[in-house]
C-alpha positions in Angstrom: 50.9 105.6 91.1 48.9 107.3 93.8 48.6 104.2 96.1 50.6 104.8 99.4 51.2 101.0 99.7 53.3 100.7 96.6 56.3 102.4 95.1 57.7 102.1 91.6 61.4 101.5 91.3 63.1 101.7 87.9 66.2 99.6 87.3 68.3 101.2 84.7 71.4 99.6 83.1 72.9 102.8 81.7 72.8 106.1 83.6 73.8 107.9 80.3 70.7 106.7 78.5 68.0 109.2 77.4 65.4 107.1 79.2 67.4 107.7 82.4 67.3 111.4 81.8 63.5 111.3 81.3 62.9 109.3 84.5 65.3 111.5 86.5 63.4 114.7 85.4 60.2 113.2 86.7 61.8 112.4 90.1 61.4 108.6 89.7 63.2 106.3 92.0 66.1 104.9 90.0 68.7 102.2 91.0 71.3 100.2 89.1 71.6 96.4 88.9 74.5 96.1 91.4 72.2 97.5 94.1 69.6 94.8 93.5 72.3 92.0 93.4 74.0 93.3 96.7 70.7 93.5 98.5 69.6 90.1 97.3 72.9 88.6 98.4 72.8 90.1 101.9 69.0 89.8 102.4 68.6 93.5 103.0 65.9 95.9 101.8 66.7 98.3 99.0 68.4 101.5 100.3 66.4 104.6 100.0 68.0 107.4 98.1 66.5 110.7 96.8 69.0 110.6 93.9 69.6 107.9 91.3 71.8 105.1 92.9 73.7 102.8 90.6 75.9 101.0 93.1 77.0 101.3 96.8 80.8 101.4 96.4 80.9 104.9 98.1 78.2 104.3 100.6 78.9 106.0 104.0 81.7 108.2 102.5 81.6 111.9 102.9 83.6 113.9 100.3 84.7 117.5 100.0 86.3 119.1 97.0 89.0 121.7 96.7 91.0 123.4 93.9 88.6 122.6 91.0 88.1 125.7 88.8 86.1 124.1 86.0 82.5 123.8 87.0 81.7 121.1 84.4 84.4 118.8 85.8 83.2 119.4 89.4 79.6 118.7 88.5 80.6 115.5 86.7 82.6 114.3 89.8 79.8 115.2 92.2 77.2 113.3 90.1 79.4 110.2 90.0 79.9 110.2 93.7 76.1 110.5 94.2 75.5 107.6 91.8 77.9 105.5 94.0 76.1 106.3 97.2 78.5 109.0 98.5 77.7 112.3 100.2 79.1 115.7 99.3 79.9 118.6 101.7 80.7 122.0 100.5 82.6 123.1 103.6 85.3 120.9 105.3 84.4 119.6 108.7 85.4 116.7 111.0 82.7 114.4 109.4 84.4 114.5 106.0 86.1 111.2 105.3 88.0 112.1 102.1 89.2 115.4 100.5 89.4 115.3 96.7 92.0 117.9 95.9 93.1 119.4 92.6 96.0 121.3 94.2 98.1 121.2 97.4 97.2 124.7 98.6 94.3 126.3 100.5 92.6 126.1 103.9 90.8 122.8 103.2 94.0 121.1 102.3 95.8 122.3 105.5 92.9 121.2 107.7 92.7 117.8 106.1 96.5 117.4 106.7 96.1 118.4 110.4 93.2 116.0 110.9 94.8 113.1 109.0 92.0 113.0 106.5 93.0 111.1 103.3 93.6 113.5 100.4 92.6 112.0 97.0 93.1 112.7 93.3 89.9 113.1 91.1 91.1 110.0 89.3 90.0 108.0 92.3 86.4 108.7 91.6 86.7 108.0 87.9 88.4 104.6 88.5 85.8 103.7 91.1 83.0 104.4 88.6 84.8 102.1 86.1 84.5 99.3 88.6 80.8 100.1 89.4 79.6 96.6 88.2 82.0 94.6 90.5 80.2 92.8 93.3 81.3 93.8 96.8 83.8 96.5 95.5 84.4 99.3 98.0 86.2 102.5 96.9 87.6 103.1 100.4 89.6 99.9 100.8 93.3 100.7 101.5 94.8 98.8 98.5 92.6 100.7 96.0 92.5 104.0 97.7 96.3 104.2 98.2 96.8 104.2 94.4 95.2 107.6 94.1 96.3 109.4 97.2 97.9 112.9 96.6 101.6 112.3 97.3 103.4 114.7 99.7 105.3 116.6 97.0 102.6 116.8 94.3 103.1 120.1 92.4 106.4 120.7 94.2 109.8 121.3 92.6 112.6 121.0 95.2 116.2 122.0 95.4 118.6 121.1 98.2 121.3 123.2 99.9 124.1 122.2 102.4 123.8 118.4 102.1 126.5 115.9 101.2 126.4 114.4 97.7 125.1 111.1 99.2 122.4 112.7 101.2 121.3 114.9 98.3 121.1 111.9 95.9 119.0 110.0 98.5 116.6 113.0 99.1 116.2 113.6 95.3 115.2 109.9 94.9 112.8 110.2 97.8 111.3 113.4 96.2 110.5 111.6 92.9 109.1 108.6 94.8 106.7 111.0 96.6 105.4 112.8 93.5 107.8 115.8 93.2 110.6 117.0 91.0 114.1 118.3 91.6 116.1 121.2 90.0 119.5 122.8 90.9 119.7 125.5 93.6 118.8 128.9 92.2 116.5 127.7 89.4 113.5 130.1 89.2 111.0 127.2 88.6 111.7 125.8 92.1 108.9 126.0 94.7 111.0 124.9 97.7 114.6 125.2 98.8 115.3 122.6 101.5 118.2 123.8 103.7 120.5 121.8 106.1 120.2 124.4 108.8 123.2 123.2 110.8 125.6 123.7 107.8 124.2 126.7 105.9 124.6 130.0 107.8 123.3 132.3 105.0 121.7 131.8 101.6 123.9 132.3 98.5 121.2 134.4 96.8 118.1 136.4 97.6 115.1 134.1 97.4 111.9 135.2 95.6 108.7 135.7 97.5 107.2 132.6 95.8 110.0 130.3 97.0 109.6 128.5 100.3 113.0 128.2 102.1 112.5 125.4 104.6 114.5 123.3 107.0 115.1 119.6 106.3 112.5 118.7 109.0 109.8 119.9 106.6 111.0 117.4 104.0 111.2 114.4 106.3 108.0 115.4 108.2 106.0 115.4 104.9 107.2 111.9 104.0 106.4 110.6 107.5 102.9 112.1 107.5 102.3 111.0 103.9 101.1 114.6 103.2 102.7 118.0 102.5 103.4 119.7 105.8 102.7 123.4 106.4 105.8 125.4 105.4 105.3 128.3 107.8 106.4 126.1 110.8 109.7 125.3 109.1 110.8 128.5 107.4 114.6 128.7 107.5 114.8 132.5 107.7 112.4 132.7 110.6 114.1 130.1 112.7 115.0 132.4 115.6 112.0 134.8 115.6 109.9 134.8 118.8 106.7 134.4 116.8 107.8 131.0 115.6 109.0 130.0 119.1 105.6 130.9 120.5 103.7 129.0 117.8 105.8 125.9 118.2 105.6 125.9 122.0 101.8 125.7 121.7 102.1 122.3 120.0 102.6 119.5 122.5 104.7 116.5 121.8 101.6 114.3 121.8 98.2 114.1 120.3 95.0 114.2 122.5 94.4 110.6 121.5 97.2 109.4 123.8 96.1 106.5 126.1 96.4 106.0 129.8 99.6 103.9 129.4 101.3 106.8 127.7 100.2 109.3 130.4 101.6 107.0 133.1 104.9 106.8 131.2 104.9 110.6 131.0 104.6 110.9 134.7 107.4 108.5 135.2 109.6 110.3 132.7 108.8 113.6 134.4 110.9 112.5 137.3 113.9 112.8 135.0 113.9 116.6 135.3 116.4 116.3 138.1 120.0 117.3 137.8 122.8 115.4 136.2 126.3 116.9 136.2 127.5 114.9 133.3 125.4 115.0 130.2 125.5 111.8 128.1 125.2 113.9 124.9 127.1 116.9 123.4 125.9 120.4 124.6 123.0 121.9 122.7 124.1 124.1 119.9 120.9 126.1 119.2 118.4 127.4 121.8 115.6 126.9 119.3 116.4 123.2 119.1 114.5 122.7 122.4 111.3 123.4 120.6 111.8 120.6 118.0 108.4 119.4 116.9 107.2 115.8 117.2 105.6 114.8 113.9 102.8 113.1 116.0 101.3 116.5 116.6 102.2 118.4 113.5 99.5 120.8 112.5 97.1 119.2 114.9 94.6 122.1 115.3 92.9 120.4 118.2 96.0 121.0 120.4 95.8 123.9 122.8 98.1 125.4 125.4 96.1 123.4 128.0 96.8 120.1 126.3 100.5 120.9 126.2 100.4 121.5 130.0 98.7 118.1 130.5 101.1 116.1 128.4 104.3 118.1 128.8 107.3 118.3 126.5 110.4 116.2 126.4 112.0 115.9 129.9 115.0 118.3 129.8 116.8 116.3 132.3 120.2 117.5 131.1 119.5 121.1 131.7 117.2 121.4 134.8 118.7 121.4 138.3 117.5 119.0 140.9 115.5 120.0 144.0 117.8 117.8 146.0 121.1 119.2 144.9 123.9 116.9 145.9 125.7 118.2 149.0 129.5 118.4 148.6 131.4 117.3 151.7 134.1 119.7 152.9 136.7 117.0 152.1 135.7 114.7 149.3 136.9 111.2 149.8 138.0 109.0 146.9 135.1 106.6 147.7 132.6 109.5 147.5 134.1 110.6 144.1 133.6 107.1 142.6 130.1 106.8 144.1 129.2 110.2 142.6 130.5 109.1 139.2 128.4 105.9 139.5 125.3 107.9 140.2 126.0 110.4 137.4 126.6 107.6 134.8 123.5 105.8 136.0 121.5 109.0 135.7 122.8 109.6 132.2 122.0 106.0 131.2 118.4 106.4 132.5 118.1 109.6 130.4 119.2 107.7 127.3 116.6 104.9 127.9 114.0 107.6 128.4 115.0 109.2 125.1 114.7 105.8 123.3 111.2 105.2 124.8 109.8 108.7 124.4 111.2 109.9 121.1 111.1 106.5 119.3 109.0 103.7 120.9 106.0 105.6 122.2 105.3 107.6 118.9 105.6 104.4 116.9 103.1 102.6 119.1 100.6 105.5 119.1 97.2 104.8 117.6 95.7 106.9 114.9 99.0 107.8 113.2 98.8 110.1 110.2 98.9 107.9 107.1 98.5 104.7 109.2 101.0 102.8 111.4 104.7 103.5 110.5 105.7 100.0 111.6 103.9 96.7 112.4 103.5 95.8 116.1 105.8 92.8 115.8 108.5 95.0 114.2 108.3 97.5 117.1 108.5 94.6 119.6 111.6 93.2 117.8 113.3 96.6 117.8 112.7 97.7 121.4 112.2 94.4 123.2 112.4 94.8 127.0 113.7 98.4 127.0 110.8 99.6 129.2 111.5 96.9 131.7 115.2 97.8 131.8 114.2 101.4 132.2 112.0 100.6 135.2 114.8 98.7 137.0 117.4 101.4 136.4 115.0 104.2 137.5 114.8 102.4 140.9 118.6 102.0 141.0 119.1 105.6 140.1 116.6 106.8 142.8 118.3 104.6 145.5 121.8 105.9 144.4 120.5 109.5 144.5 119.1 109.1 148.1 122.5 107.6 149.1 124.5 110.5 147.5 122.2 113.2 149.0 122.5 111.7 152.5 126.1 110.6 152.1 127.8 108.6 154.8 131.0 106.6 154.4 129.4 103.5 156.0 126.3 103.6 153.6 126.2 100.4 151.5 126.2 100.8 147.7 126.7 97.1 147.1 123.3 96.4 148.7 121.5 98.5 146.0 122.8 96.2 143.2 122.3 93.0 145.2 118.7 94.2 145.7 118.0 94.4 142.0 120.2 91.6 140.7 117.2 89.3 140.1 115.5 92.1 138.1 118.6 92.5 136.0 118.8 88.8 135.2 115.1 88.9 134.2 115.2 92.0 132.0 118.6 92.0 130.2 118.9 88.6 128.5 115.8 89.1 126.2 117.2 92.4 124.9 120.9 91.5 124.7 120.2 88.1 123.0 118.2 89.7 120.3 120.1 92.9 119.8 121.5 91.8 116.5 118.0 91.0 115.3 116.8 94.4 116.5 119.6 96.1 114.6 118.8 94.1 111.4 115.1 95.0 111.7 115.9 98.7 111.9 118.2 98.6 108.9 115.7 96.5 106.9 112.7 98.7 107.8 114.6 101.9 107.0 115.4 100.6 103.5 111.9 99.3 102.8 109.7 101.9 104.5 110.3 105.6 103.5 108.0 106.8 106.3 110.2 105.0 109.0 113.3 106.4 107.3 111.8 109.9 107.6 110.8 109.3 111.2 114.3 108.3 112.2 115.8 111.3 110.3 113.5 113.8 112.2 114.1 112.3 115.7 117.8 111.6 115.3 118.4 115.2 114.5 116.9 116.4 117.8 119.3 117.5 120.6 118.0 114.7 122.9 119.7 112.2 120.7 123.0 114.0 120.6 123.3 113.3 116.8 123.3 109.6 117.5 121.3 107.0 115.5 118.7 104.7 117.1 121.1 101.7 116.7 123.8 103.6 118.5 121.4 104.5 121.4 120.2 100.9 121.6 123.7 99.5 122.1 123.9 101.3 125.5 122.1 98.5 127.4 124.6 96.0 126.0 127.5 98.1 127.4 126.0 99.2 130.7 126.5 96.2 133.0 130.3 95.7 132.3 130.8 99.5 133.0 128.9 99.2 136.3 131.1 96.2 137.3 134.2 98.3 136.6 133.0 101.2 138.7 132.1 98.8 141.6 135.6 97.4 141.4 137.0 100.9 141.6 134.7 101.6 144.5 135.9 98.5 146.3 139.5 99.6 145.9 138.7 102.9 147.7 136.7 101.3 150.5 138.5 100.7 153.8 138.8 97.1 155.0 136.8 97.7 158.2 133.9 99.3 156.1 131.0 96.8 156.1 130.4 97.7 152.4 133.7 96.1 151.4 132.3 92.5 151.6 128.9 93.7 150.2 130.6 95.2 147.2 132.4 91.9 146.5 129.0 90.1 146.6 127.5 92.8 144.3 130.4 92.4 141.8 130.0 88.6 142.0 126.3 89.0 141.4 126.9 91.3 138.4 129.3 88.8 137.0 126.7 86.0 137.4 124.2 88.2 135.6 126.6 88.8 132.7 127.5 85.1 132.7 123.8 84.2 132.6 123.3 86.7 129.7 126.2 85.2 127.8 125.1 81.7 128.4 121.5 82.6 127.5 122.8 84.4 124.4 124.8 81.3 123.4 121.7 79.1 123.8 119.5 81.6 121.9 122.0 81.7 119.1 122.2 77.9 119.0 118.4 77.7 118.9 118.3 80.2 116.1 120.9 78.2 114.2 118.7 75.1 114.5 115.7 77.0 113.1 117.9 78.1 110.2 118.8 74.5 109.5 115.1 73.5 109.5 114.3 76.3 107.1 117.2 75.5 104.8 116.6 71.7 104.6 113.4 70.7 102.9 111.7 67.8 104.7 113.8 68.2 107.9 112.2 66.2 110.7 110.4 68.4 113.3 112.0 66.5 116.2 115.3 68.1 115.3 114.0 71.1 117.3 114.8 70.5 120.9 115.8 72.7 123.8 118.9 70.5 124.7 120.2 70.4 121.2 122.7 72.8 119.6 124.5 73.1 116.3 128.2 72.3 116.6 129.5 72.4 113.0 128.4 72.5 109.4 130.6 70.7 106.8 130.2 70.7 103.0 131.1 67.4 101.4 130.7 65.2 98.2 129.4 61.7 98.5 132.0 59.1 97.4 129.9 55.9 97.5 126.4 54.8 97.0 125.4 55.9 100.5 123.9 58.1 101.8 123.2 59.2 98.2 124.7 58.8 94.7 128.4 59.3 94.1 129.2 62.9 93.3 126.2 64.4 95.0 126.9 67.5 97.1 126.1 66.6 100.7 125.9 68.9 103.7 126.6 67.4 107.2 125.1 69.3 110.2 126.8 68.1 113.4 124.7 68.6 116.5 125.7 67.7 120.0 123.8 64.4 119.8 122.9 63.7 116.2 124.0 64.2 112.6 121.7 65.7 109.9 122.6 64.5 106.4 121.2 66.6 103.5 121.9 66.8 99.8 121.7 69.7 97.5 118.3 70.0 95.8 118.4 69.3 92.1 115.6 71.7 91.4 113.9 74.3 93.7 110.2 73.6 93.4 108.0 76.7 93.1 105.4 75.5 95.7 107.9 76.0 98.5 107.9 79.8 98.2 107.7 81.9 101.3 104.4 83.6 102.2 103.9 87.2 100.9 105.9 89.7 102.9 108.6 87.2 103.9 112.0 87.3 102.3 113.3 83.9 103.4 114.7 82.0 100.3 113.4 78.6 99.3 115.0 75.5 100.9 118.2 74.8 99.1 118.8 71.3 100.6 116.9 68.1 100.7 116.7 66.0 103.9 118.2 62.5 103.6 118.6 61.3 107.1 118.8 62.4 110.8 121.2 60.0 112.5 121.8 59.8 116.2 125.5 59.9 117.0 125.2 56.6 118.9 124.8 54.8 115.5 128.4 55.8 114.4 130.6 52.9 115.4 133.9 54.1 113.8 135.3 57.2 112.1 137.7 56.3 109.3 140.4 58.8 108.4 141.2 58.0 104.7 144.9 58.6 104.0 145.9 61.2 101.5 147.1 59.7 98.1 147.4 60.9 94.5 143.9 59.7 93.8 142.3 60.5 97.1 142.2 63.9 98.9 140.4 65.1 102.0 138.3 61.9 102.3 136.8 60.3 105.4 134.2 57.6 106.1 131.7 56.7 108.8 130.9 53.2 109.8 127.4 53.2 111.0 124.9 50.6 112.3 121.3 51.6 111.5 118.8 49.9 113.7 117.0 48.6 110.6 120.1 46.9 109.2 121.7 43.6 110.4 125.2 44.8 109.4 127.3 47.9 109.3 127.1 50.4 106.5 129.9 52.6 105.1 129.3 56.3 104.3 132.2 57.9 102.5 132.7 61.6 101.8 135.2 64.2 100.5 135.4 67.4 102.4 135.1 70.6 100.3 135.2 73.1 103.2 138.7 74.7 103.1 138.4 76.7 106.3 138.1 73.5 108.5 141.0 71.0 108.4 139.9 67.4 108.2 141.8 66.4 111.3 139.9 69.0 113.4 136.6 68.0 112.0 137.1 64.2 112.7 138.3 64.9 116.3 135.3 67.2 116.9 133.0 64.5 115.5 134.5 61.7 117.7 134.4 63.8 120.8 130.6 64.3 120.4 130.1 60.6 119.6 132.0 59.7 122.7 129.9 62.1 124.8 126.7 60.6 123.4 127.7 57.0 124.2 129.3 58.0 127.5 132.9 57.0 126.7 136.0 58.9 127.7 138.3 57.6 125.0 137.2 59.6 122.0 140.4 59.0 120.1 139.8 55.3 120.0 136.9 55.9 117.6 139.2 57.2 114.9 140.9 54.7 112.5 143.4 55.6 109.8 142.8 53.6 106.6 144.1 53.3 103.0 141.7 54.4 100.3 142.2 51.2 98.4 141.0 49.2 101.4 137.6 50.8 101.1 137.6 51.3 97.3 137.4 55.1 98.0 138.8 57.6 95.5 138.2 61.3 94.6 139.6 61.0 91.1 137.7 62.9 88.4 135.0 64.0 90.8 134.8 67.4 89.1 135.4 66.3 85.5 132.7 67.1 82.8 132.5 63.4 81.9 131.9 62.4 85.5 129.2 65.1 85.9 127.5 64.0 82.7 127.4 60.3 83.8 126.0 61.2 87.2 123.3 63.3 85.5 122.3 60.4 83.3 122.2 58.1 86.3 120.0 60.5 88.2 117.4 60.8 85.4 117.2 57.0 85.1 116.1 56.7 88.7 112.6 57.6 90.0 112.5 60.9 91.9 110.5 59.3 94.7 113.0 56.6 95.4 113.2 55.9 99.1 116.5 56.3 101.1 117.9 52.9 102.1 121.2 51.4 103.3 122.6 48.4 101.6 125.1 46.1 103.3 128.8 47.0 102.9 130.8 44.3 101.1 132.3 42.1 103.7 135.4 41.4 101.6 136.4 45.0 101.7 135.8 45.3 105.4 137.8 42.2 106.2 140.7 43.5 104.0 140.5 46.8 106.0 140.6 44.8 109.2 143.9 43.1 108.3 145.6 46.5 107.8 143.9 48.3 110.8 146.5 46.9 113.3 149.3 49.0 111.7 147.2 52.0 110.8 145.7 53.2 114.1 146.2 56.9 114.3 148.8 58.1 116.8 150.0 54.5 117.6 153.0 52.5 116.3 152.7 48.8 115.1 155.0 47.8 118.0 152.2 48.0 120.6 152.0 45.1 123.0 150.0 42.0 122.0 147.4 42.4 124.7 146.6 45.9 123.5 146.4 44.8 119.9 144.0 42.0 120.8 141.8 44.4 122.7 141.7 46.8 119.7 141.0 43.8 117.4 138.1 42.7 119.5 136.7 46.2 119.7 136.7 46.3 115.9 134.8 43.1 115.4 132.0 45.2 114.1 134.1 45.9 111.1 133.6 42.4 109.9 129.9 42.9 109.8 129.1 40.3 112.5 125.5 40.8 113.7 125.3 41.4 117.4 123.3 38.9 119.5 
């Protein structure tokens, strides 16, 4: 025992055993089996600990406790933390990684909220100890830790005043989700009264000293931060006191962790403090609204007056006057008036873009958010797209217009400004406009699924900078901007004299803007067409990858029922996807196989269709319009020549799509077939035929007996049978050929002989004669 070269280490299975107590009293070095196994697995030496160490699941964690009144419970928790390798600090400091709280009050709790330190229940430690024998278990992993975080409204009983029934119901549901309870207004057990400050002018009763009367921003801010915010900053009755204004003004909009990119953006946005005569938003109702808090800095004790000077507050471009105030000519010309309006609307538009970027995009992209990122990077990219690029272009346009207005001269060219930036507009607008619907859908989906994002939007959309408009309403402005600019330039052209050189330049600028809008529309059409192809690929199981092509677009989708043995069994539900150069044929899947489920986190449903064949339109030789009879409704057939077959094959279908008339569908199909094979006479591809000629009928397609017989037929076949074409009976085709002379759509039987002979020769394929 006295040898300096050796040390005795005792491995104890049970830290509750009397043997453990004896060894512990004599200061022996004690470890548990998980430590041995972990060290052996990693090839590391045994960790040195002056206390008994059973496992390392809390290694490198520094814990602090608050709100525990029973000494026995606290001692028990501290002991377990030490057994798992954790460190305890009596006083809270920046090195503490987790606060274990038994209440949501006190100085330690407030500091932990301000620093973004996770606040945990004591249950976290007990559950971690239960898993002490699990290999590689770590108590600080997000999935495990998030189960035991103290929710924002723990120990809170909330009541709501001044909200609509719908809002109140929503907020009560959110309260219960976040660990709180709700009671009616006036109940003595309530801890908080949340007030809609824009509706409620005075309280209906005298609140007790224990009741916090707070604005709704406290409620949404707590949810967004994932921790109970300090009530003193949101007290309803102190909303207009100078003390609150002073305390709020000391909090900057940003945290000191902002990166260089954000500072550069701030400097750019600072330019927006110049005058605009026409505000894009309603006037501010409350002076105190200017001091709205950004949740990014809530309770951040590291913020100082100096930091607020460095980072600044939201540009109040709507209220500050410009250094270069616009000179007003003694006699304002109509051209000057329109130019002034163009500048004012451009300035307002830039302010809106700045609001979108500063109030929404930048805080969402900021690192080190309290409670982790509100949205994933790809969701942020989908929502905001190229908004910063659009902002940069319009900042330049606005500056050029301002210089022109300040130094006004009738001969100055406004058209040149828009010609100068037309290439930038073509580059920046299509990516945003094309995916605006997707951006809107992403906002709606995330707001429903992520309470913190919902709270974030509630807080920021209530700020005066947003003018009570939602993020979706603000994001639609870029979609509307270019058409309104084109209208103003047209108006400007009307009030420009013929001899003014800007007359022709304005015409060019208007033409350039129209080209930009045409390009956007064309690009949008192509993007939507590409998206439709992706939708087809996702919907059709086994769809060939070569369907995806930049030159291909979806023309029409038609729901049908197979009437013959091809392309699949009679009675099968078949979906035809007509593309500009091919036809995708897919049948309804009999059973959705579980292995085709989407990956976790994706909501795309399993493929509902099964690929049968992707057929180039050049293989379609004739389109047969089957006449309507008592036993045959809405039927048509395709005569195709697959490259693997020596004769033609007949595919017959019954249309089930009611919104698309059969005649329109067949004409559409023939037009694209003709385009593919480079023929001008698309109508010559259509033939009208009797159902008996091709043994086609739709009788009893939906009867129970028919469905039962089809089900029996399906089960008798192998699931893996290959798709193949069989030769069409020549007798039926020849019979059809004899009647085709008098049944050509749109032509009478009295056509001249030469024409009939040419039509007959063109239909030689109907007889199934192999080509040389």
